[in-house]
N, C-alpha and C positions, 0 to 999 in steps of 0.2 A: 369805471369810476363812474359812480352814483352821486348825484346832488338833488336833493330833496329839499325845496324851500317851501315854506307856509308861514302863513299868519296874516297875510295881506289882506285887503277889503276896502269897503269904502267908508272914508270918515270925513268930518267935516273940518274945514280949516281951524287951525288949533287944537287940533285932536291928537291923539298918540295910537300907534300901533307897536307890536313887538313883533318882528319876524325872527323865525327860526330856519336853521339850516342843518341836516344832517348829511355828513359827506363819509364816503367809504371807497374803499377799492383803489386808493392812489398806493401805487408801487413803493415810493418813498413819501415818509410822511412831510406834508408840506409845512415850512417853517411860517409863513404867515398865508393867512386866510382873509380873504376879502369879501366885502359886499359891492356889487355893482348895480347899476340900473341902465334902462335904456327905454328910449321912447321913440315913436314911429318915425323913420327917415333918419334917426341920429345914431352916434356912436355907443357903443355900450361902456359907460364910464365908472371908475373907481370911484366909491364915495367913502368907504371906510375900510381899514384894514387893521388887521392885529399880528404881531409878531407873537408866536407862541413860547418862545424861549426866554426871550426877555421883557414879554409884557408890554412892549411900547405899540401904541395905537396911531393912526394916522386917520385923518378927516379931511375931505375935500372941503374947501372954503365955503361952498353954499350950504353944508350941513354940518358946520363945526358948531359946536355948542347947543345944539339940538338932538344929534344923534349921538347913540354910544354902542360901541360894539364891544362884545364880550364873548366868552365861550368857553368849552373843555377840550384842550387838546388832546386829551387820553381818548374821549368820546367822539373826537371830531365834529362837534357841535358848534355852531356858531350863532350867534343871536346879534340881533340889531333892534335897538329900543329908539323907538323914532317919536319925538316929541314936537310939539308947537308945528305941527304937519301945515304946509302951504301947498296951494294948487299946483305950484311947480316941482312939487315933489313926485307928482303922479307919473307913475312909470311901471314898467315891469321891473322887479327886483331879484339879482341872480347873486348867489354865492359862488366861490370859487377859491382854489389857490390863487396867489399872485406873486409873479405873474401867472395870469390864467392860463389853464389846459385849452385844448380845442374842444373840449366837452362841456357842453353847458347841460343844466337841468331845464326843468319847465319853467322855473322861475313862479314869481307871486305877484299879482296885481295889486299895486296900491293906488287907490284913486281917491283925490284930496278935493271935495267938491261939497257945496251947499246942498 
């Protein structure tokens, strides 16, 4: 399994970023893909997920209304549009199927700061 995240960076509060994820190598095509984030010393948490077949989405309460997950199931690419970013969104962001496998990509660092 290969998971490659990109699109992170440094942004000021209120700004936006769009993360991309290219996933490959799954033995069985995932039904649900998600974006997760992790800060030092804390658990990796699910922030958004999308069900490919029915198109439904899930957002964790802290990001609901600000983040949008989308993607292409045939290409196994997933995006996370993040708007109105706040300092508490600072984290390393990862994509994976949900429930996640034990294999993770490098992640992409998102830093929200003045």
